[in-house]
C-alpha positions, 0 to 999 in steps of 0.5 A: 484520534490517539495517532496508534488508534488513527493509523488502525482506523487507515489502514485497510486505506493503505490497503485498497488496490484503489487508486483514490483511497490510496491519495487519499492514505497518503493524506492521512499519513502525512497528517498523523505525522509519523515518518516510519508508518508514513514510508510504508503507506508511500510504499505501498501508493508506490505499488498500486501506481504501479502496477495497478494492484498489490503484485503480492496478493496475486496469487491468492485471489488467482492473478496472473502475475508480470513479469515486472511484478514477480521481480517487484515482489522478489524485491521485498515488495511482500508486505 
């Protein structure tokens, strides 16, 4: 697949809250060789490693945010 097509097809991995999917996402995006997009993959994986979920989704999913999660969202982790 072409780079942009592969990036698109791998997006569900980057947006998953499962750590195994995040690990695979990092492998896939690293192989694709686009440092800019790989940066997004790293940021997404860091949030899931840190919190086990994406804090910016908490309100819409009816989840209670921790103070640390609220600070992460205020800091701009809201893709």
